[in-house]
N, C-alpha and C positions, 0 to 999 in steps of 0.2 A: 883080822885084816880084812873084810869086807865092807863091815861100817864105816872104815877108813876112805874108800874108794867110792865114797859118796859125799866125801867134805869137797864143800866149794872152794877149799882152797889150795885143794890137791889137781880134781878133775872139775869140769865144768860138764853141763848137758848140754846133748850135740842136738841142739833142732833138726837139723837133717835127715835124720836117718828114724827108722820106726825102730818098736819095743825089738827087743831082743830075748829070746827065752834064755836063763838062766838059773840054777840050783841054787838055792841061797841054804852055803856051808853051814848056819847057827842052825839050821831046822831039818834041812833034807826035801826041803815042799820047791816046786818049781815055781815059779811067776815071768811075769813080762815088767824087764825097765827097758828105760828107754839109755839108749847109746853113749856113755860119755868120753872127754877129750883131755890126755893131759895137759897142765899146766904144769906141771913138774918131768921136764922130757928126762933126765939126765938118770938110770936107774938109781945109785948109789945116792941123789940126792934125795927120791922117793922111799929108802932105805932110812935114811937119815930123820925123813920128817914122818915117817911113820914109827921110828924109836921117840919119837920126843908126842906122840897122838895120845890120847885119853883111853884109844883101843889098846895098845901096848900097852900102859898102865893098869885096865884091867887084864890083858891076859896076864901081867906082870902077879897081882892080887892076885888070882885065881888056880898060877902054877908059881909056885913061888919057887925061886931059882933058876927059875927059866928065862931063856934069853932064845933072841931069834938072831942070827947071823945074816950076813949077808947072800949066802948061796941058798938057805933054806929060804929068806924073804924069795927070791929071785920063781923060785920052782912054784912055792906057792901062789904066789901070786900070779903066775903065766898060767892056774888052775883056775883060780879064781878070779881075775881080773877080767876076761876075754870080752867084756861089755865096753874095757876101756882102751883107749888105741892114741897114737898119735897126733899131734894137730896135723891135719894137709891142708893145707888153703886151696882150697874151691873155688872159689865164690867168693866176688869186693865184698860180701859180710861178714867173710872168716876173715878178712885183709882189715877191714876199718875196725873190726869186736875187737882183733890183736891192736892195734896200734892203738885205738882208743885206753884200751888195760894196761898200756906201756905209759900214756900219758898222763894218764890219771894216779898211777904212781910217780912217777917222777912231779908231778906237780903237787902231789901230797907230804913228798920229801923236803918241797923245796918250802913249803909253805908253813910248815914246825918249825923251821932253823932259826933260833933266837934274835938276829936283825933284823929278819923278816918279818915275823913277828910283831917287831915292836915298830915299822915302821906302817903294816898295816893297821894297825890298831890306834894311831894318829889319823889315819886316812877319813876322810868326810862319807863317807856312804849310805850312812844311816837313812838318810833319804827314800836311797830304792831297797832298804831293808838287806842291802848287806852289808855284815862284820862279821870279823874277824871268829869270834863265837859262833856265828850259824855257817859260815863260811866250813868250819872244822864239824858240825852236827851232820855235813850232811854223808 
């Protein structure tokens, strides 16, 4: 689970905070890591995300027949994930970053619709280097 906490789809780096000392449960060694902020706030959604992760797949491969229930997940997370916290908008940068992430997600879902794709494919903006294929590569 420790490695899953560093997945950028699950948490994001908290650039305003200093390093925090943690013990890597895989090796037992102490180290310092940047604090992170949850992208997924709901604990049940966090659990579902973990169940669909590569880390959980590796756990299942090395512990045949074992599963991780919600209560176990929550208990282990409270011990291992002390460097991850819920987002607290404390500055205009947090608000802007959060808003930009939501905006970009919405724009991407719009651009991938079939009818929008057809309209954009016919648009002649190639002189500016902006094509539908280049736009989706970003």
